[in-house]
VOTOR-23917 format. One record per atom (N, C-alpha, C): x, y, z; atom name; residue number from 1. Coordinates in steps of 0.1 Angstrom, whole numbers, m for minus. Example, Ala and Ser with C-alpha at 12.3 -4.5 7.8 and 13.67 -1.06 7.14 Angstrom:
% VOTOR-23917
<rec <132; m57; 78>; "N"; 1>
<rec <123; m45; 78>; "CA"; 1>
<rec <132; m33; 78>; "C"; 1>
<rec <128; m22; 71>; "N"; 2>
<rec <137; m11; 71>; "CA"; 2>
<rec <129; 0; 79>; "C"; 2>
//
This chain:
% VOTOR-23917
<rec <5; m13; m2>; "N"; 1>
<rec <0; 1; 0>; "CA"; 1>
<rec <9; 11; m1>; "C"; 1>
<rec <7; 20; m10>; "N"; 2>
<rec <16; 30; m9>; "CA"; 2>
<rec <7; 44; m3>; "C"; 2>
<rec <17; 51; 2>; "N"; 3>
<rec <16; 62; 13>; "CA"; 3>
<rec <21; 77; 9>; "C"; 3>
<rec <13; 86; 6>; "N"; 4>
<rec <15; 96; 2>; "CA"; 4>
<rec <18; 106; 11>; "C"; 4>
<rec <30; 113; 9>; "N"; 5>
<rec <38; 126; 17>; "CA"; 5>
<rec <28; 134; 19>; "C"; 5>
<rec <31; 139; 33>; "N"; 6>
<rec <22; 154; 33>; "CA"; 6>
<rec <33; 167; 28>; "C"; 6>
<rec <27; 176; 21>; "N"; 7>
<rec <37; 187; 18>; "CA"; 7>
<rec <44; 194; 31>; "C"; 7>
<rec <56; 197; 33>; "N"; 8>
<rec <64; 203; 42>; "CA"; 8>
<rec <73; 212; 35>; "C"; 8>
<rec <82; 216; 49>; "N"; 9>
<rec <91; 228; 45>; "CA"; 9>
<rec <84; 242; 41>; "C"; 9>
<rec <92; 248; 31>; "N"; 10>
<rec <89; 259; 22>; "CA"; 10>
<rec <75; 258; 17>; "C"; 10>
<rec <74; 247; 7>; "N"; 11>
<rec <62; 245; 2>; "CA"; 11>
<rec <50; 245; 13>; "C"; 11>
<rec <50; 240; 23>; "N"; 12>
<rec <37; 245; 29>; "CA"; 12>
<rec <35; 260; 37>; "C"; 12>
<rec <49; 264; 37>; "N"; 13>
<rec <44; 280; 42>; "CA"; 13>
<rec <42; 287; 30>; "C"; 13>
<rec <46; 285; 21>; "N"; 14>
<rec <42; 292; 5>; "CA"; 14>
<rec <27; 290; 3>; "C"; 14>
<rec <18; 276; 7>; "N"; 15>
<rec <7; 273; 5>; "CA"; 15>
<rec <m2; 281; 14>; "C"; 15>
<rec <3; 278; 28>; "N"; 16>
<rec <m5; 283; 40>; "CA"; 16>
<rec <m6; 300; 37>; "C"; 16>
<rec <5; 308; 30>; "N"; 17>
<rec <3; 322; 29>; "CA"; 17>
<rec <m6; 326; 19>; "C"; 17>
<rec <m5; 314; 9>; "N"; 18>
<rec <m15; 315; 0>; "CA"; 18>
<rec <m28; 318; 3>; "C"; 18>
<rec <m30; 309; 9>; "N"; 19>
<rec <m45; 308; 15>; "CA"; 19>
<rec <m49; 319; 24>; "C"; 19>
<rec <m38; 325; 34>; "N"; 20>
<rec <m41; 336; 42>; "CA"; 20>
<rec <m42; 349; 34>; "C"; 20>
<rec <m36; 349; 22>; "N"; 21>
<rec <m36; 361; 13>; "CA"; 21>
<rec <m52; 358; 6>; "C"; 21>
<rec <m55; 349; 5>; "N"; 22>
<rec <m71; 349; m5>; "CA"; 22>
<rec <m79; 352; 3>; "C"; 22>
<rec <m82; 347; 18>; "N"; 23>
<rec <m87; 349; 27>; "CA"; 23>
<rec <m89; 367; 28>; "C"; 23>
<rec <m78; 371; 33>; "N"; 24>
<rec <m76; 388; 31>; "CA"; 24>
<rec <m80; 398; 22>; "C"; 24>
<rec <m79; 392; 10>; "N"; 25>
<rec <m80; 401; m4>; "CA"; 25>
<rec <m97; 405; m1>; "C"; 25>
<rec <m100; 418; m6>; "N"; 26>
<rec <m114; 423; m5>; "CA"; 26>
<rec <m116; 417; m22>; "C"; 26>
<rec <m119; 406; m23>; "N"; 27>
<rec <m125; 402; m38>; "CA"; 27>
<rec <m140; 397; m34>; "C"; 27>
<rec <m145; 396; m48>; "N"; 28>
<rec <m159; 389; m49>; "CA"; 28>
<rec <m156; 374; m47>; "C"; 28>
<rec <m168; 365; m40>; "N"; 29>
<rec <m170; 357; m36>; "CA"; 29>
<rec <m166; 345; m46>; "C"; 29>
<rec <m169; 346; m58>; "N"; 30>
<rec <m168; 335; m68>; "CA"; 30>
<rec <m150; 335; m71>; "C"; 30>
<rec <m146; 350; m69>; "N"; 31>
<rec <m131; 346; m74>; "CA"; 31>
<rec <m124; 343; m60>; "C"; 31>
<rec <m126; 344; m50>; "N"; 32>
<rec <m121; 338; m37>; "CA"; 32>
<rec <m125; 324; m39>; "C"; 32>
<rec <m137; 316; m40>; "N"; 33>
<rec <m138; 305; m42>; "CA"; 33>
<rec <m125; 297; m51>; "C"; 33>
<rec <m126; 303; m63>; "N"; 34>
<rec <m116; 302; m77>; "CA"; 34>
<rec <m105; 301; m71>; "C"; 34>
<rec <m99; 311; m67>; "N"; 35>
<rec <m85; 307; m60>; "CA"; 35>
<rec <m84; 295; m50>; "C"; 35>
<rec <m93; 295; m42>; "N"; 36>
<rec <m93; 286; m32>; "CA"; 36>
<rec <m91; 271; m38>; "C"; 36>
<rec <m99; 267; m49>; "N"; 37>
<rec <m98; 257; m58>; "CA"; 37>
<rec <m86; 256; m67>; "C"; 37>
<rec <m79; 267; m67>; "N"; 38>
<rec <m66; 268; m75>; "CA"; 38>
<rec <m57; 263; m66>; "C"; 38>
<rec <m56; 268; m52>; "N"; 39>
<rec <m46; 262; m46>; "CA"; 39>
<rec <m48; 248; m41>; "C"; 39>
<rec <m60; 244; m39>; "N"; 40>
<rec <m62; 227; m36>; "CA"; 40>
<rec <m59; 221; m49>; "C"; 40>
<rec <m59; 224; m62>; "N"; 41>
<rec <m54; 217; m74>; "CA"; 41>
<rec <m38; 217; m72>; "C"; 41>
<rec <m33; 231; m72>; "N"; 42>
<rec <m20; 230; m69>; "CA"; 42>
<rec <m14; 224; m57>; "C"; 42>
<rec <m20; 218; m49>; "N"; 43>
<rec <m13; 209; m38>; "CA"; 43>
<rec <m13; 196; m41>; "C"; 43>
<rec <m21; 194; m48>; "N"; 44>
<rec <m22; 181; m56>; "CA"; 44>
<rec <m12; 177; m62>; "C"; 44>
<rec <m8; 184; m75>; "N"; 45>
<rec <6; 182; m82>; "CA"; 45>
<rec <17; 184; m73>; "C"; 45>
<rec <15; 194; m65>; "N"; 46>
<rec <29; 194; m57>; "CA"; 46>
<rec <33; 180; m47>; "C"; 46>
<rec <22; 172; m44>; "N"; 47>
<rec <23; 163; m37>; "CA"; 47>
<rec <29; 152; m47>; "C"; 47>
<rec <25; 149; m56>; "N"; 48>
<rec <24; 142; m68>; "CA"; 48>
<rec <41; 142; m72>; "C"; 48>
<rec <45; 154; m74>; "N"; 49>
<rec <57; 158; m76>; "CA"; 49>
<rec <69; 152; m65>; "C"; 49>
<rec <63; 155; m54>; "N"; 50>
<rec <68; 149; m42>; "CA"; 50>
<rec <70; 134; m40>; "C"; 50>
<rec <57; 131; m41>; "N"; 51>
<rec <59; 116; m44>; "CA"; 51>
<rec <66; 110; m52>; "C"; 51>
<rec <68; 114; m63>; "N"; 52>
<rec <76; 109; m74>; "CA"; 52>
<rec <92; 110; m69>; "C"; 52>
<rec <97; 119; m63>; "N"; 53>
<rec <109; 118; m58>; "CA"; 53>
<rec <116; 133; m64>; "C"; 53>
<rec <111; 142; m71>; "N"; 54>
<rec <116; 154; m74>; "CA"; 54>
<rec <121; 160; m61>; "C"; 54>
<rec <132; 168; m68>; "N"; 55>
<rec <141; 176; m58>; "CA"; 55>
<rec <128; 184; m52>; "C"; 55>
<rec <133; 187; m38>; "N"; 56>
<rec <123; 196; m31>; "CA"; 56>
<rec <126; 212; m35>; "C"; 56>
<rec <136; 214; m39>; "N"; 57>
<rec <137; 230; m44>; "CA"; 57>
<rec <127; 233; m57>; "C"; 57>
<rec <130; 222; m64>; "N"; 58>
<rec <119; 222; m77>; "CA"; 58>
<rec <104; 225; m71>; "C"; 58>
<rec <99; 219; m63>; "N"; 59>
<rec <88; 216; m58>; "CA"; 59>
<rec <84; 235; m50>; "C"; 59>
<rec <93; 237; m41>; "N"; 60>
<rec <91; 248; m36>; "CA"; 60>
<rec <90; 261; m43>; "C"; 60>
<rec <101; 261; m56>; "N"; 61>
<rec <99; 271; m64>; "CA"; 61>
<rec <85; 272; m69>; "C"; 61>
<rec <80; 261; m76>; "N"; 62>
<rec <66; 261; m82>; "CA"; 62>
<rec <57; 264; m73>; "C"; 62>
<rec <57; 261; m60>; "N"; 63>
<rec <49; 266; m49>; "CA"; 63>
<rec <48; 281; m48>; "C"; 63>
<rec <60; 285; m48>; "N"; 64>
<rec <64; 303; m44>; "CA"; 64>
<rec <58; 311; m56>; "C"; 64>
<rec <60; 302; m68>; "N"; 65>
<rec <58; 312; m85>; "CA"; 65>
<rec <43; 310; m87>; "C"; 65>
<rec <38; 300; m82>; "N"; 66>
<rec <24; 296; m88>; "CA"; 66>
<rec <14; 301; m75>; "C"; 66>
<rec <18; 304; m65>; "N"; 67>
<rec <11; 309; m51>; "CA"; 67>
<rec <10; 324; m55>; "C"; 67>
<rec <20; 331; m60>; "N"; 68>
<rec <21; 343; m67>; "CA"; 68>
<rec <7; 348; m77>; "C"; 68>
<rec <10; 336; m85>; "N"; 69>
<rec <3; 340; m97>; "CA"; 69>
<rec <m14; 336; m95>; "C"; 69>
<rec <m15; 329; m85>; "N"; 70>
<rec <m30; 326; m78>; "CA"; 70>
<rec <m35; 340; m76>; "C"; 70>
<rec <m30; 346; m70>; "N"; 71>
<rec <m37; 358; m64>; "CA"; 71>
<rec <m41; 369; m76>; "C"; 71>
<rec <m37; 368; m87>; "N"; 72>
<rec <m39; 373; m101>; "CA"; 72>
<rec <m51; 368; m111>; "C"; 72>
<rec <m54; 355; m105>; "N"; 73>
<rec <m64; 346; m116>; "CA"; 73>
<rec <m81; 351; m112>; "C"; 73>
<rec <m87; 354; m123>; "N"; 74>
<rec <m103; 357; m119>; "CA"; 74>
<rec <m112; 350; m128>; "C"; 74>
<rec <m107; 340; m135>; "N"; 75>
<rec <m117; 331; m146>; "CA"; 75>
<rec <m111; 315; m142>; "C"; 75>
<rec <m121; 308; m145>; "N"; 76>
<rec <m118; 294; m145>; "CA"; 76>
<rec <m108; 289; m157>; "C"; 76>
<rec <m106; 297; m168>; "N"; 77>
<rec <m99; 293; m178>; "CA"; 77>
<rec <m83; 296; m174>; "C"; 77>
<rec <m82; 310; m167>; "N"; 78>
<rec <m67; 310; m161>; "CA"; 78>
<rec <m66; 303; m150>; "C"; 78>
<rec <m75; 296; m144>; "N"; 79>
<rec <m72; 286; m132>; "CA"; 79>
<rec <m66; 274; m141>; "C"; 79>
<rec <m68; 271; m151>; "N"; 80>
<rec <m66; 259; m156>; "CA"; 80>
<rec <m52; 262; m163>; "C"; 80>
<rec <m49; 271; m173>; "N"; 81>
<rec <m40; 277; m175>; "CA"; 81>
<rec <m29; 273; m167>; "C"; 81>
<rec <m29; 283; m155>; "N"; 82>
<rec <m20; 281; m140>; "CA"; 82>
<rec <m20; 269; m139>; "C"; 82>
<rec <m26; 262; m135>; "N"; 83>
<rec <m26; 249; m126>; "CA"; 83>
<rec <m21; 237; m135>; "C"; 83>
<rec <m26; 232; m144>; "N"; 84>
<rec <m22; 221; m152>; "CA"; 84>
<rec <m13; 223; m159>; "C"; 84>
<rec <m2; 217; m156>; "N"; 85>
<rec <11; 215; m165>; "CA"; 85>
<rec <7; 210; m178>; "C"; 85>
<rec <17; 216; m191>; "N"; 86>
<rec <14; 213; m203>; "CA"; 86>
<rec <27; 220; m209>; "C"; 86>
<rec <27; 212; m224>; "N"; 87>
<rec <39; 215; m228>; "CA"; 87>
<rec <40; 233; m233>; "C"; 87>
<rec <48; 238; m238>; "N"; 88>
<rec <47; 251; m241>; "CA"; 88>
<rec <48; 249; m255>; "C"; 88>
<rec <41; 260; m267>; "N"; 89>
<rec <39; 265; m281>; "CA"; 89>
<rec <52; 258; m284>; "C"; 89>
<rec <50; 251; m298>; "N"; 90>
<rec <61; 250; m306>; "CA"; 90>
<rec <63; 259; m320>; "C"; 90>
<rec <65; 266; m320>; "N"; 91>
<rec <67; 276; m334>; "CA"; 91>
<rec <71; 270; m344>; "C"; 91>
<rec <79; 262; m344>; "N"; 92>
<rec <85; 253; m357>; "CA"; 92>
<rec <100; 250; m355>; "C"; 92>
<rec <106; 262; m345>; "N"; 93>
<rec <116; 262; m345>; "CA"; 93>
<rec <122; 261; m328>; "C"; 93>
<rec <113; 266; m320>; "N"; 94>
<rec <116; 267; m308>; "CA"; 94>
<rec <102; 264; m300>; "C"; 94>
<rec <106; 261; m286>; "N"; 95>
<rec <94; 261; m275>; "CA"; 95>
<rec <94; 275; m268>; "C"; 95>
<rec <82; 281; m270>; "N"; 96>
<rec <77; 293; m264>; "CA"; 96>
<rec <67; 291; m252>; "C"; 96>
<rec <72; 291; m239>; "N"; 97>
<rec <62; 291; m228>; "CA"; 97>
<rec <53; 305; m231>; "C"; 97>
<rec <40; 299; m221>; "N"; 98>
<rec <33; 313; m220>; "CA"; 98>
<rec <35; 323; m205>; "C"; 98>
<rec <29; 326; m199>; "N"; 99>
<rec <31; 336; m188>; "CA"; 99>
<rec <24; 326; m175>; "C"; 99>
<rec <17; 318; m177>; "N"; 100>
<rec <12; 306; m166>; "CA"; 100>
<rec <25; 296; m162>; "C"; 100>
<rec <34; 297; m174>; "N"; 101>
<rec <42; 284; m170>; "CA"; 101>
<rec <52; 289; m162>; "C"; 101>
<rec <58; 279; m153>; "N"; 102>
<rec <73; 284; m148>; "CA"; 102>
<rec <84; 274; m149>; "C"; 102>
<rec <95; 276; m152>; "N"; 103>
<rec <105; 270; m157>; "CA"; 103>
<rec <108; 259; m147>; "C"; 103>
<rec <105; 253; m136>; "N"; 104>
<rec <107; 243; m127>; "CA"; 104>
<rec <98; 233; m129>; "C"; 104>
<rec <83; 237; m132>; "N"; 105>
<rec <74; 227; m136>; "CA"; 105>
<rec <75; 226; m151>; "C"; 105>
<rec <80; 233; m158>; "N"; 106>
<rec <83; 227; m175>; "CA"; 106>
<rec <97; 214; m175>; "C"; 106>
<rec <105; 219; m162>; "N"; 107>
<rec <114; 212; m165>; "CA"; 107>
<rec <111; 195; m159>; "C"; 107>
<rec <101; 196; m148>; "N"; 108>
<rec <93; 182; m146>; "CA"; 108>
<rec <90; 174; m158>; "C"; 108>
<rec <80; 183; m163>; "N"; 109>
<rec <73; 180; m177>; "CA"; 109>
<rec <84; 173; m189>; "C"; 109>
<rec <93; 180; m191>; "N"; 110>
<rec <104; 176; m202>; "CA"; 110>
<rec <111; 161; m192>; "C"; 110>
<rec <112; 161; m179>; "N"; 111>
<rec <118; 150; m176>; "CA"; 111>
<rec <107; 136; m176>; "C"; 111>
<rec <97; 138; m173>; "N"; 112>
<rec <86; 129; m174>; "CA"; 112>
<rec <84; 126; m189>; "C"; 112>
<rec <85; 136; m199>; "N"; 113>
<rec <85; 132; m210>; "CA"; 113>
<rec <96; 121; m215>; "C"; 113>
<rec <105; 125; m211>; "N"; 114>
<rec <119; 120; m218>; "CA"; 114>
<rec <121; 103; m211>; "C"; 114>
<rec <113; 102; m202>; "N"; 115>
<rec <113; 90; m198>; "CA"; 115>
<rec <101; 81; m205>; "C"; 115>
<rec <94; 87; m214>; "N"; 116>
<rec <83; 79; m221>; "CA"; 116>
<rec <91; 73; m236>; "C"; 116>
<rec <97; 85; m240>; "N"; 117>
<rec <104; 80; m256>; "CA"; 117>
<rec <117; 92; m256>; "C"; 117>
<rec <126; 92; m264>; "N"; 118>
<rec <137; 104; m264>; "CA"; 118>
<rec <132; 115; m274>; "C"; 118>
<rec <137; 125; m264>; "N"; 119>
<rec <136; 138; m269>; "CA"; 119>
<rec <137; 141; m284>; "C"; 119>
<rec <128; 152; m292>; "N"; 120>
<rec <136; 155; m303>; "CA"; 120>
<rec <149; 166; m299>; "C"; 120>
<rec <155; 170; m309>; "N"; 121>
<rec <166; 177; m306>; "CA"; 121>
<rec <161; 192; m301>; "C"; 121>
<rec <150; 195; m305>; "N"; 122>
<rec <143; 209; m301>; "CA"; 122>
<rec <137; 209; m285>; "C"; 122>
<rec <133; 195; m284>; "N"; 123>
<rec <129; 196; m271>; "CA"; 123>
<rec <141; 193; m261>; "C"; 123>
<rec <150; 185; m266>; "N"; 124>
<rec <164; 184; m257>; "CA"; 124>
<rec <170; 198; m253>; "C"; 124>
<rec <169; 204; m266>; "N"; 125>
<rec <174; 220; m262>; "CA"; 125>
<rec <167; 228; m254>; "C"; 125>
<rec <155; 228; m252>; "N"; 126>
<rec <146; 231; m244>; "CA"; 126>
<rec <146; 228; m229>; "C"; 126>
<rec <149; 214; m226>; "N"; 127>
<rec <153; 207; m216>; "CA"; 127>
<rec <165; 212; m214>; "C"; 127>
<rec <178; 213; m219>; "N"; 128>
<rec <190; 218; m214>; "CA"; 128>
<rec <187; 232; m209>; "C"; 128>
<rec <181; 238; m216>; "N"; 129>
<rec <182; 255; m214>; "CA"; 129>
<rec <175; 258; m199>; "C"; 129>
<rec <163; 250; m197>; "N"; 130>
<rec <156; 250; m187>; "CA"; 130>
<rec <168; 244; m174>; "C"; 130>
<rec <173; 232; m172>; "N"; 131>
<rec <180; 228; m164>; "CA"; 131>
<rec <190; 237; m163>; "C"; 131>
<rec <194; 248; m173>; "N"; 132>
<rec <207; 257; m169>; "CA"; 132>
<rec <198; 269; m161>; "C"; 132>
<rec <188; 271; m165>; "N"; 133>
<rec <180; 281; m156>; "CA"; 133>
<rec <180; 276; m142>; "C"; 133>
<rec <174; 267; m140>; "N"; 134>
<rec <170; 265; m125>; "CA"; 134>
<rec <182; 257; m118>; "C"; 134>
<rec <193; 250; m124>; "N"; 135>
<rec <203; 243; m119>; "CA"; 135>
<rec <216; 249; m126>; "C"; 135>
<rec <221; 263; m125>; "N"; 136>
<rec <233; 268; m133>; "CA"; 136>
<rec <243; 261; m130>; "C"; 136>
<rec <249; 258; m114>; "N"; 137>
<rec <260; 254; m113>; "CA"; 137>
<rec <260; 239; m119>; "C"; 137>
<rec <252; 230; m116>; "N"; 138>
<rec <254; 218; m121>; "CA"; 138>
<rec <252; 218; m138>; "C"; 138>
<rec <248; 227; m145>; "N"; 139>
<rec <245; 225; m159>; "CA"; 139>
<rec <259; 231; m165>; "C"; 139>
<rec <266; 239; m157>; "N"; 140>
<rec <280; 241; m161>; "CA"; 140>
<rec <289; 229; m162>; "C"; 140>
<rec <287; 222; m149>; "N"; 141>
<rec <297; 209; m144>; "CA"; 141>
<rec <292; 197; m158>; "C"; 141>
<rec <280; 198; m162>; "N"; 142>
<rec <273; 185; m170>; "CA"; 142>
<rec <278; 195; m186>; "C"; 142>
<rec <274; 204; m187>; "N"; 143>
<rec <274; 210; m202>; "CA"; 143>
<rec <290; 217; m206>; "C"; 143>
<rec <294; 220; m197>; "N"; 144>
<rec <304; 226; m195>; "CA"; 144>
<rec <305; 247; m203>; "C"; 144>
<rec <293; 246; m197>; "N"; 145>
<rec <287; 260; m202>; "CA"; 145>
<rec <284; 263; m217>; "C"; 145>
<rec <280; 250; m222>; "N"; 146>
<rec <277; 250; m235>; "CA"; 146>
<rec <262; 253; m239>; "C"; 146>
<rec <252; 255; m226>; "N"; 147>
<rec <238; 254; m228>; "CA"; 147>
<rec <235; 268; m229>; "C"; 147>
//
């Protein structure tokens, strides 16, 4: 029987602060409920990443950035774009993220994708670019500053 871990450390602090901010904001009830729903959905994804063994620094960064963004959403469509991880748009030459994507979560998505099949060269370049953004020192070690 598998057992889910509870959120911990900084991630839990970001989530708690996000709930407190939504409670304190002077916003319409439907927006407050939408933001609470967004926080609950975000928690599910963060727990999944944690249970899958991803680096806690990635999880903390996703929590921090997405909690900050939750305070700006006002519609279900914005909530879906913010909460549900997805691939960035490919314009034929490169991948272009949108304003609701965070590099740490996109890095996890590319990692998961690479477990299923080899990445195309453009996808690998994006993966390496994100790795360099998130782990600059490790990237220099691995790629020798070539990314």
